[in-house]
C-alpha positions in Angstrom: 0.0 0.0 0.0 2.8 2.4 -0.8 1.5 4.3 -3.8 2.6 7.9 -3.7 -0.2 10.4 -3.7 -1.7 13.0 -1.5 -5.2 14.0 -0.5 -5.6 16.2 -3.6 -4.8 13.3 -6.1 -8.0 13.0 -8.3 -6.5 10.2 -10.5 -5.7 7.5 -7.9 -8.7 6.2 -6.1 -7.1 5.8 -2.8 -5.8 8.8 -0.8 -2.7 8.7 1.2 -3.1 10.4 4.6 -0.7 11.4 7.2 -1.0 12.9 10.8 -1.0 16.3 9.1 -3.7 15.6 6.6 -5.9 13.2 8.5 -8.1 15.7 10.4 -8.9 17.7 7.2 -9.8 14.5 5.3 -12.2 13.5 8.0 -13.8 16.9 8.1 -14.1 17.3 4.3 -15.4 13.8 3.5 -18.8 12.6 4.8 -17.9 9.0 4.0 -14.3 7.6 4.3 -13.0 4.1 4.6 -9.4 4.1 5.8 -6.9 1.2 5.7 -4.1 1.4 8.4 -1.2 -0.7 7.2 2.5 -1.5 7.6 4.7 -1.5 4.5 6.3 -4.9 5.3 3.1 -6.7 6.4 2.2 -9.6 4.2 -1.5 -9.3 5.0 -1.4 -5.6 4.1 0.2 -6.4 0.8 -2.4 -9.0 0.0 -5.2 -6.4 0.9 -3.7 -3.7 -1.3 -5.0 -4.7 -4.8 -8.4 -5.7 -3.3 -8.7 -2.3 -1.5 -7.7 -0.4 -4.7 -10.1 -2.4 -6.9 -13.0 -1.7 -4.6 -12.1 2.0 -4.5 -11.9 2.1 -8.3 -15.3 0.4 -8.8 -17.0 2.7 -6.4 -15.4 5.7 -8.1 -16.7 4.6 -11.4 -20.2 4.4 -9.9 -19.9 7.9 -8.5 -20.5 6.6 -4.9 -19.9 9.5 -2.5 -17.3 7.8 -0.4 -13.4 8.0 -0.4 -10.9 5.3 0.3 -7.6 6.2 2.1 -4.6 4.6 3.6 -2.4 5.5 6.6 1.1 4.1 7.0 1.3 3.0 10.6 5.1 2.9 10.6 5.4 6.7 10.0 2.1 7.9 11.7 2.5 6.1 15.1 0.9 8.9 17.2 -2.2 8.8 15.0 -2.5 5.0 15.2 -2.1 5.1 19.0 -4.8 7.8 19.3 -7.1 5.6 17.2 -6.1 2.5 19.3 -4.9 0.6 16.2 -3.8 -2.8 17.6 -3.1 -4.8 14.5 -2.5 -4.4 10.7 -4.2 -4.1 8.5 -7.1 -2.3 10.3 -10.0 -0.9 8.4 -12.1 2.0 9.9 -15.2 3.5 8.5 -15.9 7.2 9.1 -19.3 8.8 8.6 -19.5 12.5 9.5 -16.4 12.1 11.6 -17.8 9.2 13.7 -15.9 6.0 13.4 -16.5 2.2 13.5 -14.2 -0.7 12.7 -14.9 -2.6 9.6 -15.2 -6.3 10.6 -16.4 -7.8 7.3 -14.6 -10.0 4.8 -11.6 -8.4 3.1 -12.5 -9.0 -0.6 -13.7 -6.5 -3.2 -17.4 -7.6 -3.2 -17.7 -7.3 0.6 -16.0 -3.8 0.7 -18.1 -2.5 -2.2 -21.3 -3.8 -0.7 -20.4 -2.4 2.8 -19.7 1.1 1.4 -22.7 1.2 -0.9 -25.1 0.2 1.8 -23.5 2.7 4.3 -23.8 5.5 1.7 -27.4 4.7 0.8 -30.1 7.2 1.9 -31.0 4.8 4.6 -34.6 5.6 5.7 -37.6 6.9 3.8 -40.5 8.3 5.8 -43.9 7.1 4.7 -46.9 9.1 5.8 -49.9 7.3 4.3 -51.0 3.8 3.1 -50.3 4.5 -0.6 -46.7 5.4 0.2 -46.3 2.3 2.2 -47.7 0.1 -0.5 -45.6 1.7 -3.1 -42.4 1.3 -1.1 -43.1 -2.4 -0.5 -43.9 -2.9 -4.2 -40.7 -1.1 -5.4 -38.2 -2.9 -3.0 -37.7 -6.6 -3.2 -36.2 -6.7 0.3 -37.9 -4.2 2.6 -38.0 -3.5 6.3 -40.8 -1.1 7.4 -40.9 0.3 10.9 -44.5 0.9 12.0 -44.7 3.3 14.9 -47.6 4.6 16.9 -46.6 8.3 16.6 -43.8 10.3 15.1 -41.3 10.8 17.8 -37.6 11.6 17.5 -36.7 8.8 19.9 -38.5 6.2 17.7 -36.8 7.5 14.5 -33.3 7.6 16.1 -33.8 4.0 17.4 -34.8 2.8 14.0 -32.0 4.7 12.4 -29.5 2.8 14.6 -31.2 -0.5 13.6 -31.1 0.4 9.9 -27.4 1.5 10.1 -26.5 -1.9 11.7 -28.7 -4.1 9.6 -28.2 -2.4 6.2 -24.7 -3.7 5.8 -25.7 -7.1 7.0 -28.9 -7.8 5.1 -29.2 -5.6 2.1 -32.6 -4.4 3.2 -34.2 -1.1 2.2 -35.7 0.8 5.1 -38.8 2.9 5.7 -40.4 4.6 8.7 -44.2 4.5 8.6 -46.3 6.6 10.9 -49.4 4.4 11.7 -51.4 5.9 14.7 -54.1 3.3 14.4 -52.0 0.2 14.9 -53.2 -1.9 17.8 -50.0 -2.1 19.7 -48.0 0.7 21.3 -44.8 -1.2 20.6 -42.8 0.0 17.6 -42.2 -3.0 15.3 -40.4 -3.9 12.1 -42.2 -5.8 9.3 -40.1 -7.7 6.7 -41.2 -8.0 3.2 -39.7 -10.1 0.4 -41.2 -9.7 -3.1 -44.1 -7.9 -1.4 -44.9 -10.8 1.0 -44.7 -10.4 4.7 -42.3 -13.2 5.7 -42.3 -12.9 9.5 -44.4 -11.7 12.4 -43.7 -8.1 13.4 -40.4 -7.8 15.2 -40.0 -5.4 18.2 -37.1 -3.0 17.9 -35.4 -4.7 20.8 -35.1 -8.0 18.9 -34.0 -6.6 15.5 -30.4 -7.6 15.6 -28.4 -8.4 12.5 -28.0 -12.1 13.5 -31.7 -12.5 14.2 -32.8 -10.9 10.9 -30.2 -12.8 8.8 -31.4 -16.1 10.3 -34.9 -15.7 9.0 -35.2 -18.3 6.1 -37.6 -16.4 4.0 -35.3 -13.4 3.7 -33.3 -15.3 1.0 -34.7 -16.6 -2.3 -34.1 -20.3 -3.2 -31.4 -19.1 -5.6 -30.7 -15.5 -6.2 -28.2 -13.3 -8.1 -25.3 -12.4 -5.7 -24.1 -8.8 -6.0 -22.0 -6.4 -4.0 -25.2 -5.2 -2.2 -26.2 -8.6 -0.8 -22.9 -10.5 -0.7 -22.3 -9.7 3.0 -25.8 -10.8 3.9 -25.1 -14.3 2.5 -21.8 -14.5 4.4 -23.4 -13.4 7.7 -26.1 -16.0 7.2 -23.4 -18.6 7.9 -24.6 -21.4 5.6 -22.4 -23.1 3.1 -22.7 -21.1 -0.2 -23.2 -22.7 -3.6 -22.0 -20.6 -6.4 -23.3 -21.1 -10.0 -21.3 -19.3 -12.6 -23.7 -19.0 -15.6 -23.5 -17.5 -19.1 -26.4 -15.6 -20.6 -27.2 -18.5 -23.0 -29.6 -20.9 -21.3 -29.3 -19.1 -18.0 -33.0 -19.2 -17.1 -33.2 -22.9 -17.6 -30.2 -23.5 -15.5 -31.6 -21.4 -12.7 -34.8 -23.3 -12.8 -33.0 -26.6 -12.6 -30.9 -25.4 -9.6 -34.0 -24.1 -7.9 -35.3 -27.6 -7.7 -32.2 -28.6 -5.6 -32.3 -25.4 -3.6 -35.8 -26.1 -2.5 -34.7 -29.5 -1.1 -31.7 -28.0 0.8 -33.6 -24.9 2.0 -32.2 -23.7 5.3 -29.1 -25.9 4.9 -27.4 -24.3 1.9 -27.5 -20.9 0.3 -27.7 -21.0 -3.5 -26.6 -18.0 -5.7 -25.7 -17.4 -9.3 -23.4 -14.9 -10.9 -22.5 -13.9 -14.5 -19.6 -16.2 -15.5 -18.2 -13.8 -18.0 -18.2 -10.7 -15.9 -16.8 -12.6 -12.8 -14.3 -15.0 -14.5 -11.6 -14.0 -12.0 -13.9 -14.9 -9.1 -14.6 -18.2 -10.6 -10.9 -18.9 -11.2 -10.1 -18.0 -7.6 -12.6 -20.7 -6.6 -10.9 -23.3 -8.8 -13.3 -23.1 -11.8 -12.4 -22.4 -15.4 -14.3 -22.3 -18.8 -16.4 -23.8 -20.3 -19.4 -22.6 -18.4 -21.6 -23.2 -16.5 -19.6 -24.2 -13.4 -20.7 -24.8 -9.8 -18.7 -24.8 -6.6 -19.7 -25.1 -2.9 -17.9 -22.9 -0.4 -17.8 -24.0 3.1 -17.5 -20.6 4.7 -16.8 -21.8 8.2 -13.8 -23.8 7.2 -12.9 -22.0 4.0 -13.1 -25.2 1.9 -14.3 -25.3 -1.7 -15.9 -28.3 -3.4 -16.3 -28.3 -7.2 -19.2 -30.0 -8.9 -18.0 -32.4 -11.6 -21.1 -34.5 -12.4 -23.9 -34.5 -15.0 -25.9 -31.3 -15.2 -29.2 -32.5 -13.8 -31.1 -32.1 -10.5 -30.4 -35.7 -9.3 -26.7 -35.3 -9.6 -26.7 -31.9 -8.0 -28.7 -33.1 -5.0 -26.5 -36.2 -4.6 -23.3 -34.0 -4.8 -24.6 -31.4 -2.4 -25.6 -33.9 0.3 -22.3 -35.7 -0.1 -20.4 -32.5 0.5 -22.7 -31.7 3.5 -21.7 -35.0 5.0 -18.0 -34.2 4.6 -18.5 -30.8 6.2 -20.4 -32.4 9.2 
């Protein structure tokens, strides 16, 4: 992470900060993800291209966030002030407030985290039409129904949205519903316009609880930077299908049959094989496509499917791999 630039460099996607420029960078950037590193650290060197790639992709999409780096060997006072205990350490700053980034250190995770943190997190819905429209327009929606419009309720939901947004990929709305039967503010979860769980009190709406709700995930869905982290946090072994455009829908239909049998045991996702060839190769796959690999997230083991492309073979393979994992 030793690219030479300064905080006025508009070409390179990652700013280089020092103790002298750090304060101004925090004040002048609403959203900032900073990597604290040591030049000789092997883990830092491994993170460098991943961090730069994520920064470049977000810059192309005009996401209102900056990436920056701080050399811990030459900025020791700053690192002590921020209580940096190991390298690399990633810290997210929003309006000067910081929190450690604790997600996976790959481009998809970083991009998804930043995009969700930069998203206009909560819409306020004031009538039934607005509520219905929000649910219709958002495939994964969390709507807080509150008895009356109070600052305390909104701030509480804002904290929940800030925490859950990066974990689940949900879109959030705050609905004023004075005629609801309970005085307890609750969150309603909708997937493809269907309510998938009983109303959840604010006190129970933790990332781990929300992510554990089976209906929050489709049988097989497209994995993107926005929802990647939610699948990882779900904790189930993840089956990746790398598909070309040709015959994609038929392949998804076939895999959905197997996914319905392993519901709640495996997560199934698909991704464009051409656009994400490098990801496929990192998992041990290569053309021709399609290709399928099961990633045991807990033990970081990968199992490639090498059988006949039919539902019976896929089911037998997935169950065989699950037996190995157990």
